[in-house]
C-alpha positions in Angstrom: -165.4 -73.1 12.4 -168.7 -72.3 13.4 -167.0 -71.8 17.3 -164.6 -69.4 15.6 -167.5 -67.5 13.8 -169.2 -66.9 17.2 -166.1 -65.5 18.3 -166.4 -63.3 15.4 -169.8 -62.3 15.7 -169.3 -61.5 19.5 -166.3 -59.0 18.8 -168.7 -57.5 15.4 -171.2 -56.7 18.2 -169.0 -53.8 19.3 -168.5 -52.5 15.4 -172.2 -52.8 14.5 -172.0 -50.8 11.3 -174.3 -48.0 10.6 -175.5 -45.2 8.2 -174.2 -42.0 9.6 -176.8 -40.9 12.3 -179.6 -38.2 11.5 -178.2 -35.7 13.9 -174.7 -35.9 12.5 -175.9 -36.1 8.8 -178.6 -33.2 9.1 -176.3 -31.3 11.6 -173.0 -31.2 9.6 -172.0 -30.1 6.2 -168.7 -31.3 4.2 -165.9 -29.9 6.9 -168.3 -28.7 9.2 -168.0 -29.8 13.1 -170.8 -31.3 14.4 -172.6 -29.8 17.0 -175.2 -30.1 19.1 -177.8 -27.4 18.2 -181.2 -27.7 17.1 -181.5 -28.3 13.6 -185.5 -28.0 13.0 -187.8 -25.7 14.5 -189.1 -27.8 17.4 -185.6 -29.5 17.9 -185.5 -27.1 21.3 -188.4 -29.7 22.7 -186.4 -32.4 22.8 -184.7 -33.3 26.1 -180.7 -34.1 26.5 -180.7 -36.4 29.3 -180.7 -39.6 27.6 -177.4 -40.1 26.1 -175.2 -42.5 27.4 -171.9 -42.9 29.8 -169.7 -43.7 27.2 -170.4 -44.0 23.5 -173.9 -43.4 21.8 -175.2 -45.2 18.7 -172.5 -47.5 18.2 -169.2 -49.5 19.9 -165.6 -48.4 20.0 -163.3 -51.1 18.0 -160.0 -48.7 18.0 -157.8 -46.6 20.3 -154.6 -45.0 19.6 -152.6 -42.4 21.6 -150.4 -39.7 20.7 -147.1 -38.6 22.1 -148.9 -35.5 23.8 -151.3 -38.5 25.4 -154.2 -37.3 23.0 -156.4 -40.4 23.0 -158.4 -41.4 19.6 -161.3 -43.7 19.9 -162.8 -45.1 16.5 -165.8 -47.3 15.7 -169.4 -47.4 14.8 -170.7 -44.5 17.2 -172.1 -41.4 16.6 -171.1 -39.6 20.0 -168.8 -39.8 22.6 -169.7 -38.9 26.3 -172.5 -36.9 25.0 -170.4 -34.8 22.1 -171.4 -35.7 18.5 -168.7 -37.4 16.5 -169.0 -39.7 13.6 -166.9 -42.8 13.9 -164.0 -41.1 15.6 -163.4 -38.8 18.6 -160.2 -37.0 20.4 -159.9 -36.8 24.1 -157.3 -34.2 25.3 -157.3 -31.9 29.0 -160.4 -29.9 27.5 -162.5 -32.9 26.8 -163.8 -35.0 23.9 -164.5 -33.3 20.7 -164.9 -34.3 17.0 -162.7 -34.6 14.2 -164.3 -32.1 11.8 -167.0 -34.5 10.2 -165.6 -37.1 10.7 -166.2 -40.8 8.8 -169.3 -41.6 6.5 -170.4 -44.5 4.4 -173.0 -47.1 4.1 -172.7 -49.2 7.2 -169.5 -47.1 8.3 -167.1 -48.1 10.9 -163.5 -47.3 11.9 -161.8 -50.8 12.6 -158.5 -49.1 13.8 -156.3 -46.2 14.4 -152.9 -45.4 14.1 -150.5 -42.2 14.8 -147.3 -41.4 13.2 -144.2 -39.6 14.6 -145.5 -36.3 13.1 -148.6 -36.7 15.0 -150.9 -37.3 11.9 -153.9 -40.0 12.7 -154.7 -42.5 10.3 -158.0 -44.2 10.4 -158.9 -47.7 8.5 -162.0 -49.6 8.5 -165.1 -49.5 6.3 -166.0 -45.8 5.0 -166.2 -44.4 1.8 -166.1 -40.7 3.2 -163.4 -38.2 5.3 -164.3 -34.9 6.2 -166.6 -34.7 3.5 -164.3 -36.1 1.1 -163.7 -39.4 -0.9 -161.6 -42.0 1.1 -161.9 -45.5 0.3 -161.3 -47.2 3.7 -158.5 -45.2 5.0 -158.0 -41.5 5.6 -155.4 -39.3 7.2 -156.1 -36.3 9.6 -153.3 -33.8 10.3 -155.3 -31.8 13.1 -157.2 -29.9 11.0 -158.4 -31.9 8.2 -158.6 -35.0 6.8 -157.3 -36.0 3.5 -157.5 -39.5 1.7 -154.0 -41.5 0.6 -154.3 -41.7 -3.2 -157.4 -43.9 -4.3 -157.3 -45.6 -0.9 -158.1 -49.8 -0.9 -160.4 -51.9 -3.3 -161.3 -55.0 -4.1 -164.5 -57.3 -4.1 -164.8 -57.1 0.0 -162.8 -54.1 0.5 -162.1 -53.5 4.0 -159.5 -51.8 6.5 -158.8 -54.2 9.8 -155.2 -53.2 10.9 -152.8 -50.3 10.5 -149.4 -50.0 11.7 -146.6 -47.1 11.3 -142.8 -47.9 11.2 -140.4 -45.3 12.4 -139.6 -43.7 9.1 -143.4 -42.8 9.0 -145.0 -45.7 6.3 -148.2 -46.6 7.2 -149.2 -50.4 6.8 -152.5 -51.7 6.1 -154.1 -55.1 6.2 -157.5 -56.3 5.6 -159.8 -57.8 3.2 -158.6 -55.4 0.3 -157.2 -56.7 -3.1 -155.9 -53.3 -4.4 -154.3 -50.4 -3.1 -154.1 -47.3 -4.9 -155.3 -49.3 -8.1 -152.7 -52.0 -8.0 -152.7 -55.1 -7.0 -152.0 -55.8 -3.2 -152.9 -59.0 -1.6 -154.8 -58.3 1.4 -151.7 -56.3 2.9 -150.3 -52.8 1.5 -147.9 -49.9 2.2 -148.7 -46.0 2.1 -144.9 -43.9 1.8 -146.7 -40.6 2.1 -147.4 -40.3 -1.4 -148.1 -44.0 -3.3 -149.3 -47.3 -2.3 -147.3 -50.6 -2.9 -147.7 -54.3 -2.4 -145.1 -56.2 -0.1 -144.1 -58.9 -2.4 -147.0 -61.1 -3.4 -149.0 -60.4 -0.4 -150.9 -62.8 2.1 -153.5 -65.7 0.9 -156.2 -64.6 3.7 -157.9 -62.0 5.8 -155.4 -59.8 8.0 -156.8 -58.9 11.4 -153.7 -57.3 13.1 -150.5 -55.5 12.6 -147.5 -55.2 14.6 -144.0 -53.2 14.1 -141.4 -54.3 16.3 -137.8 -52.3 17.5 -136.2 -53.6 14.8 -138.5 -52.1 12.2 -139.8 -55.8 11.2 -143.7 -55.8 10.4 -145.7 -58.8 11.8 -149.1 -59.5 10.5 -151.7 -61.8 12.0 -155.2 -62.9 10.4 -156.7 -65.8 8.7 -154.3 -67.0 6.5 -152.1 -70.1 5.4 -149.1 -68.3 3.4 -147.0 -65.0 3.1 -145.6 -64.4 0.0 -146.0 -67.9 -0.7 -144.0 -69.7 2.2 -146.4 -71.5 4.3 -147.5 -69.2 7.5 -150.0 -70.4 9.6 -151.9 -67.2 10.6 -149.0 -64.9 11.8 -146.1 -64.4 9.5 -143.1 -61.5 9.2 -142.0 -59.0 6.5 -138.4 -57.9 7.0 -138.4 -55.1 4.4 -138.1 -57.5 1.5 -139.6 -60.5 2.1 -142.2 -62.7 3.9 -141.0 -65.5 6.2 -143.1 -67.7 8.7 -143.0 -66.8 12.7 -141.9 -70.1 13.8 -144.6 -73.3 13.1 -147.1 -70.7 13.5 -150.6 -71.0 15.4 -152.5 -74.1 15.5 -156.4 -75.4 16.8 -159.5 -75.8 15.4 -159.7 -73.1 12.4 -156.9 -70.8 14.3 -156.7 -67.1 13.6 -154.9 -64.3 14.7 -156.7 -61.1 16.0 -154.4 -58.8 18.2 -150.5 -58.3 17.8 -148.6 -56.3 20.1 -144.3 -55.6 20.5 -142.6 -55.3 23.7 -139.3 -56.0 25.1 -140.2 -59.2 26.1 -141.1 -60.1 22.2 -144.0 -60.2 20.3 -147.2 -61.0 21.9 -150.2 -62.5 19.8 -153.8 -63.3 20.5 -156.6 -64.5 19.0 -158.6 -68.0 18.7 -156.0 -70.7 18.7 -155.0 -73.2 21.2 -151.4 -73.9 19.5 -148.7 -71.6 19.2 -145.5 -73.1 17.7 -146.7 -76.3 18.5 -147.0 -75.9 21.8 -150.2 -75.6 24.0 -151.4 -71.6 24.0 -154.8 -71.0 24.8 -155.7 -67.5 23.1 -152.3 -65.9 23.8 -148.7 -66.7 23.4 -145.1 -64.9 23.3 -142.8 -64.8 20.0 -138.8 -64.1 21.8 -137.7 -64.1 18.1 -136.6 -67.6 17.9 -139.9 -69.6 19.8 -143.1 -69.4 20.8 -144.1 -69.8 24.8 -147.7 -70.0 26.5 -148.8 -67.2 29.2 -149.8 -69.7 31.4 -152.5 -71.5 30.6 -153.9 -68.9 28.9 -157.7 -67.7 28.5 -160.5 -69.9 28.9 -164.5 -69.8 28.3 -167.4 -71.0 26.0 -165.5 -69.5 23.0 -162.1 -68.2 24.0 -160.4 -65.7 22.2 -158.1 -62.8 22.4 -159.0 -59.3 20.5 -156.8 -57.2 22.6 -153.4 -56.4 23.6 -151.1 -53.9 25.3 -148.2 -54.1 26.9 -147.5 -52.1 30.5 -144.1 -51.1 30.1 -143.0 -53.5 32.8 -142.6 -56.8 31.3 -146.3 -57.6 31.3 -149.2 -57.4 29.2 -152.8 -56.6 29.6 -155.2 -59.0 27.3 -158.9 -58.2 26.5 -161.3 -60.0 24.4 -164.3 -62.5 25.0 -163.4 -65.0 27.8 -164.2 -65.7 31.5 -161.0 -67.1 33.0 -157.1 -66.2 32.9 -154.8 -68.2 34.0 -157.6 -70.3 35.3 -159.1 -67.6 37.2 -162.3 -66.0 36.8 -161.9 -62.5 34.3 -164.5 -60.7 32.8 -163.5 -60.3 29.0 -160.0 -58.6 30.3 -156.7 -59.7 32.3 -153.0 -58.7 33.2 -150.0 -60.7 32.8 -147.3 -59.5 35.0 -144.4 -62.1 33.1 -145.3 -64.6 35.5 -149.3 -64.9 36.8 -152.5 -63.6 35.6 -154.7 -61.0 37.6 -158.1 -59.7 37.0 -159.3 -56.0 36.9 -162.1 -55.9 38.9 -165.1 -57.6 37.6 -164.2 -56.9 34.3 -166.5 -56.3 31.1 -170.2 -57.3 31.5 -173.5 -56.8 29.4 -175.8 -59.0 27.4 -173.6 -59.5 24.6 -169.8 -58.4 26.1 -166.4 -58.8 24.7 -163.1 -56.0 24.5 -162.2 -55.0 21.3 -159.0 -52.7 22.1 -156.9 -51.6 24.6 -154.5 -48.2 25.2 -152.2 -47.6 28.1 -151.6 -43.6 29.1 -148.3 -42.8 30.4 -150.1 -42.1 33.2 -151.2 -45.4 33.7 -154.7 -45.0 33.1 -156.0 -48.2 30.9 -159.3 -47.2 27.9 -161.2 -50.2 27.3 -163.2 -50.3 24.1 -165.8 -53.1 22.8 -169.0 -54.3 22.8 -169.5 -54.5 26.8 -172.2 -52.2 28.8 -170.8 -53.0 32.4 -167.3 -52.6 33.4 -166.3 -53.6 37.4 -170.2 -53.2 37.7 -170.5 -49.4 36.9 -173.1 -48.7 33.8 -170.0 -48.1 31.0 -171.8 -47.7 27.2 -169.0 -49.9 25.0 -166.0 -47.5 26.6 -164.3 -47.3 30.0 -161.1 -46.8 32.3 -158.9 -48.7 34.7 -157.0 -46.6 36.9 -155.5 -49.3 38.5 -157.6 -49.7 41.6 -161.4 -49.2 39.6 -163.4 -48.9 36.3 -165.4 -45.7 35.6 -167.3 -44.7 32.6 -166.7 -41.9 30.5 -168.8 -39.2 30.3 -172.5 -39.1 32.0 -176.0 -39.5 30.8 -179.3 -41.4 31.4 -179.8 -43.7 28.1 -179.6 -47.4 27.8 -177.7 -49.6 26.1 -180.2 -51.3 23.9 -183.7 -51.4 22.5 -186.7 -50.0 24.8 -189.5 -51.8 23.8 -192.7 -50.9 26.5 -193.1 -47.8 28.6 -195.5 -48.0 31.4 -196.0 -45.1 34.2 -195.5 -45.7 37.4 -198.5 -43.8 39.0 -196.2 -42.0 41.3 -194.3 -39.5 39.1 -192.2 -41.8 37.1 -191.8 -44.4 35.0 -190.9 -48.3 34.1 -189.2 -49.4 30.6 -188.4 -52.7 29.4 -186.7 -53.9 26.4 -183.7 -55.5 25.4 -181.0 -53.6 27.2 -178.2 -54.3 30.1 -178.0 -51.0 31.6 -179.9 -47.9 32.0 -178.3 -44.8 32.7 -175.6 -45.4 35.3 -177.4 -48.2 36.6 -176.7 -51.9 36.0 -180.3 -53.1 35.0 -181.3 -56.4 32.9 -184.5 -55.6 30.5 -186.4 -53.7 32.9 -185.9 -50.4 34.8 -187.4 -47.6 36.8 -187.1 -43.8 36.0 -187.3 -41.5 39.2 -187.3 -38.4 37.5 -183.4 -38.2 37.7 -181.9 -41.3 37.7 -182.7 -45.0 36.8 -182.5 -48.0 39.0 -182.8 -51.9 38.7 -185.7 -54.1 39.3 -184.0 -56.6 41.3 -181.8 -58.7 38.6 -184.4 -58.2 36.2 -185.5 -60.8 34.2 -183.5 -63.6 31.4 -185.2 -62.3 27.9 -187.0 -59.6 26.1 -189.8 -57.6 27.5 -192.2 -56.5 25.3 -195.1 -55.5 27.3 -195.4 -53.1 30.9 -198.6 -52.2 32.7 -199.0 -50.7 36.2 -201.8 -51.6 38.0 -203.9 -48.8 40.7 -201.8 -50.1 43.3 -198.6 -49.5 41.6 -197.7 -52.9 40.9 -195.8 -53.7 37.5 -196.5 -56.8 35.2 -193.9 -57.5 32.5 -194.7 -59.6 29.4 -192.5 -60.9 26.9 -190.3 -63.8 25.9 -188.9 -64.5 29.2 -188.7 -67.3 31.3 -187.6 -66.2 35.0 -187.7 -63.0 36.6 -185.5 -61.9 39.6 -184.3 -65.6 39.2 -187.9 -66.9 40.0 -189.5 -69.0 37.1 -191.9 -67.1 35.3 -193.8 -68.4 32.0 -193.4 -64.9 29.9 -195.2 -62.7 32.5 -194.4 -61.8 35.8 -195.2 -59.1 38.7 -192.9 -56.7 40.9 -194.2 -55.4 44.0 -191.7 -53.3 44.5 -189.1 -55.3 46.2 -189.2 -58.6 44.1 -190.5 -60.9 41.4 -193.0 -63.0 41.5 -194.8 -65.4 38.9 -198.4 -65.5 37.8 -199.0 -69.0 37.9 -197.4 -70.8 35.2 -197.6 -68.1 32.7 -198.4 -68.8 29.4 -197.0 -71.0 26.8 -195.5 -68.6 24.4 -194.4 -65.1 23.7 -196.8 -62.0 25.3 -196.9 -58.7 23.1 -199.4 -57.0 25.4 -200.6 -56.1 28.9 -203.0 -54.2 30.1 -204.9 -53.8 33.2 -208.7 -52.9 34.7 -210.1 -50.6 37.3 -210.7 -54.2 39.2 -207.0 -55.0 39.0 -207.6 -58.0 36.4 -204.5 -58.4 34.4 -205.1 -58.9 30.8 -202.2 -60.8 28.3 -202.1 -61.0 24.6 -199.5 -62.7 22.4 -198.9 -65.5 20.4 -199.7 -68.1 23.3 -202.6 -70.7 23.2 -202.5 -71.4 26.7 -202.4 -69.6 29.8 -201.9 -71.2 33.6 -202.7 -74.6 31.7 -205.7 -73.5 30.6 -206.9 -73.6 26.6 -206.4 -69.3 25.9 -206.3 -68.3 22.3 -203.6 -65.3 22.0 -205.5 -63.8 24.9 -206.1 -64.5 28.7 -207.0 -62.7 31.8 -205.5 -63.0 35.5 -207.5 -62.5 38.2 -204.8 -62.3 41.0 -204.8 -66.1 41.5 -205.6 -67.7 38.5 -205.8 -67.4 34.4 -208.9 -67.9 32.5 -209.8 -67.2 28.8 -211.8 -64.9 26.9 -214.3 -67.0 25.1 -212.9 -68.6 22.8 -210.4 -66.3 22.1 -209.1 -65.1 18.4 -209.1 -67.6 15.5 -207.6 -67.2 11.7 -203.9 -68.4 10.1 -200.8 -67.1 11.9 -202.8 -65.4 14.6 -201.4 -63.0 17.6 -202.5 -60.3 19.4 -200.1 -57.3 19.7 -202.2 -54.5 21.3 -204.6 -54.4 24.0 -206.2 -51.3 26.1 -209.3 -50.9 28.4 -211.7 -48.0 28.5 -213.3 -46.5 31.4 -216.5 -48.8 31.4 -214.2 -51.5 31.4 -214.3 -52.9 27.9 -211.3 -54.4 26.9 -210.0 -53.8 23.4 -207.8 -56.2 21.4 -205.8 -55.4 18.1 -203.1 -57.8 16.5 -203.8 -60.7 13.5 -207.1 -62.5 13.8 -210.0 -62.9 11.6 -212.5 -64.0 14.6 -212.6 -63.4 18.3 -215.3 -65.7 20.1 -216.5 -67.1 16.8 -217.4 -63.6 15.8 -216.1 -63.0 12.8 -213.5 -59.7 13.4 -211.2 -58.2 11.4 -207.8 -58.0 13.2 -209.6 -55.9 16.1 -212.1 -56.2 18.5 -213.4 -56.0 22.1 -214.6 -58.0 25.0 -217.5 -56.9 27.0 -216.8 -59.0 30.0 -218.8 -61.6 28.6 -218.5 -61.7 25.0 -217.0 -60.6 22.0 -217.6 -58.5 19.6 -216.6 -56.5 16.1 -215.7 -52.7 15.8 -217.6 -52.2 12.5 -215.9 -53.9 9.4 -212.8 -53.8 11.0 -209.3 -53.4 9.8 -207.5 -54.5 6.8 -204.1 -55.2 8.1 -202.5 -56.2 11.2 -203.1 -53.6 14.3 -199.7 -53.1 16.0 -201.2 -50.2 18.8 -204.3 -49.3 20.9 -204.7 -46.1 23.1 -207.6 -44.2 24.2 -208.1 -40.4 24.4 -209.7 -38.7 27.5 -213.1 -38.4 25.8 -213.1 -42.5 25.0 -212.3 -42.7 21.3 -209.9 -45.8 20.4 -206.7 -44.9 18.4 -205.2 -48.2 16.3 -202.2 -48.0 14.6 -200.5 -50.7 12.4 -199.7 -51.9 9.0 -203.4 -51.0 7.3 -204.7 -49.1 4.3 -208.9 -49.0 5.7 -210.7 -48.9 8.9 -213.9 -50.2 8.1 -214.0 -49.6 4.7 -212.9 -46.0 5.1 -209.2 -45.1 3.7 -206.7 -44.9 6.5 -203.3 -45.1 6.1 -201.9 -47.0 9.2 -203.9 -45.2 11.6 -207.5 -44.7 12.3 -209.8 -43.4 14.9 -212.9 -45.3 16.0 -215.7 -43.1 18.0 -217.9 -45.8 19.5 -220.4 -46.5 16.3 -217.9 -45.7 13.5 -214.2 -45.9 11.9 -212.5 -42.0 10.5 -209.4 -41.5 9.5 -206.5 -39.0 10.7 -205.7 -36.8 7.7 -203.8 -38.9 5.0 -202.1 -41.0 7.7 -198.7 -42.0 7.3 -196.2 -43.2 4.8 -195.7 -46.5 6.7 -196.1 -48.4 9.7 -197.3 -47.2 13.3 -196.1 -49.1 16.3 -197.1 -46.7 19.2 -199.9 -44.1 20.1 -200.2 -42.2 22.7 -203.5 -39.6 23.4 -204.1 -36.9 25.8 -207.8 -35.5 23.9 -208.8 -35.7 20.2 -206.9 -32.8 19.4 -203.6 -34.2 21.1 -202.6 -37.3 19.8 -198.8 -38.5 19.2 -198.0 -41.3 16.9 -194.8 -43.0 16.7 -193.5 -46.1 14.0 -191.4 -46.7 11.0 -192.5 -43.7 9.0 -191.0 -40.8 7.5 -194.6 -38.9 6.9 -197.5 -37.9 8.2 -200.4 -36.5 6.8 -198.3 -35.6 3.9 -195.3 -33.8 6.2 -191.9 -34.6 6.7 -192.0 -36.3 9.8 -189.3 -38.6 11.1 -190.6 -41.6 12.9 -192.7 -39.7 15.1 -195.4 -36.9 14.4 -198.6 -35.1 16.2 -202.1 -34.8 15.5 -203.8 -31.3 16.6 -207.0 -32.4 15.6 -207.6 -31.7 12.0 -203.6 -31.9 11.1 -200.5 -33.5 11.3 -197.2 -31.8 12.2 -193.5 -33.0 12.8 -192.0 -33.3 16.0 -188.7 -31.2 14.9 -186.2 -33.5 13.5 -187.7 -36.2 15.1 -185.7 -39.1 15.9 -183.3 -41.3 14.0 -184.6 -44.7 13.7 -187.6 -47.3 14.4 -189.7 -46.1 17.3 -191.4 -49.0 19.2 -193.1 -47.3 22.4 -194.7 -44.2 23.4 -196.2 -42.4 26.4 -197.8 -39.7 27.7 -197.1 -38.8 31.4 -199.2 -36.7 33.4 -197.3 -33.5 32.8 -197.7 -33.2 29.2 -194.3 -35.0 28.4 -194.0 -37.6 25.9 -191.5 -40.1 26.4 -190.9 -42.5 23.4 -188.7 -45.5 23.1 -187.1 -47.9 20.4 -184.5 -48.5 18.3 -183.2 -44.7 17.7 -179.9 -42.9 19.1 -180.0 -39.3 18.5 -183.5 -37.3 19.0 -183.9 -34.2 18.0 -180.1 -34.0 16.6 -178.8 -34.7 20.2 -177.5 -38.3 21.4 -180.7 -40.0 22.7 -179.9 -43.8 23.3 -182.9 -45.7 22.8 -184.9 -43.3 25.2 -186.2 -39.7 24.4 -188.4 -36.9 25.8 -190.7 -34.4 24.3 -191.7 -31.9 26.1 -193.1 -28.0 25.1 -189.9 -25.8 25.7 -191.4 -23.3 28.7 -194.7 -24.9 28.5 -196.5 -27.8 30.5 -199.8 -28.8 29.7 -200.8 -31.3 32.3 -202.7 -34.3 30.8 -204.6 -37.5 32.0 -202.2 -40.4 31.5 -202.7 -42.5 28.4 -200.2 -46.1 27.8 -199.5 -47.9 25.0 -199.1 -51.2 26.2 -196.9 -53.1 23.8 
């Protein structure tokens, strides 16, 4: 059963539910169309470069085509191909467009779509609002407006997983609900255009898939064992008046049916099972009306399952899901069965956590796939891609990332490096680290095998990366590595635990901070130095309970500043921040009363600290403070919550980013600017936490983090702020995290 839950989790990655993005919430009133225009003064300064080739803000879990060839997509996204669209969007000959203000709710997601003969679109999933009106988990779009279907679906764990429409226009919904229109309906119900009704006594478990055949019979698949009180192992048929089993159903280790598709050959079923009708059938099988049969040797992999099916109209079927083989041949989560053998669709889908959740085939033969993937056929494609019969392509263009950006560093040549937890950067397949040249991203070899938390560049342009990884470019590298422009190399044996921060001084020495206790096999408590050939400790390092170093910065005199959570530095009392002068540690006044997560220096040598604290040197300083070399001072009334990144030009040009909504008492969404006397918001800011910030030599601020919009524009995990019509040239100051 554990294995099946792992499979379910893989598919869920494509549909990570989200609260409606700030970009959509703030820009859209009930019934209005989402729009990509400035929402607040200053939003014109945020760049629109960093959306994604595909969807932004979440994955694609449902696709449907109407009779005219219009494609509808649903999921957990906030934008498609750069067009703001809340959870559902439409593609026609003119391009992508939103459907009114879309769908909303706490952690809202669309799980399935269906189109009836009149062209009405139905959406089902986890949402409570459609077009600004209440709609419980199911709604209809008539081409111009959304409407609810009665009081919708309810129950303790209500959600809709599957929809289907019959020739008479009846809509069937399946999921986890137990009421429909206020009436008892166990996991499945019918909407006849005016009212909901139950289908007999329903099922005894979750419905995950629905399909209607040419005879009008409804098939339900899922995680249940009875239908209408009749034994039915994961699949059952409703003939309009009663339920019946479909042969002996599915077998295996806790079997479940995730996908159903009716075709001329019969009913295809996909899911997590190893038997169909008592015969071996791995993940996929065909019911011909009287018996089950396997499709060759089916699909394989660590936890193989089929979650999406689409008949090809010529006797075959496309299958998508979470698998690495089909018919014994390598297949990256998608494959085609022609009636006798399996074949692949290029190299299929990939990424850090890849799966295919939905498929749709147009009359022109283009196959659309949605899911959790970030690469399709070697091309960067965020959760959504098209197969034209010979190659994969992304939908739209953009330069955003497919995962969190946790570190940024200037390359000292007009570009920058980004590190984090992504698998693509713009159109480039780039595993957790990438280079931005000003107009496009490029990969750094094969990247690294785990998270990157810190980046730093030396005077020769050499990049150093730190984090959780144990290999870089396929070379063993203990949580820290070096990129020389052509290849990766290790820094000795590295450290024995996470590296959270890096800094480089003018002599080329590399400093690392983190959770480690050894570096290069030498005892080094949370901080160490690499001199180009070997690691060494900095005195006795940091001490205390739950000790770590989270931030580092080097000044023009070569002094190293370290921040984190510690009570001693080199056996000297030092509250969470200290200075290393090359031979000994010293405290900075009375220190800081909480963890320090960010450090940077301005061009006058002032040190700025951000984190989770309320006082610095005994002075009230909410989450941010300045050290002028002799004393601490606050920056106004500070922030209402955490500061994770700081970038500074001069004392009158300081940026803070993190997890706050106010700066100096002024509303400021996760980013803010200090002009030397007061804080100000940066337009409408970003829609989620910032983790790193970088001020480039041209005066543009780059921010990385967990957000998907900036200034009301799609901006996937990275954003750029630059004053519209004005370029201010400032020295580079990096946040090394």
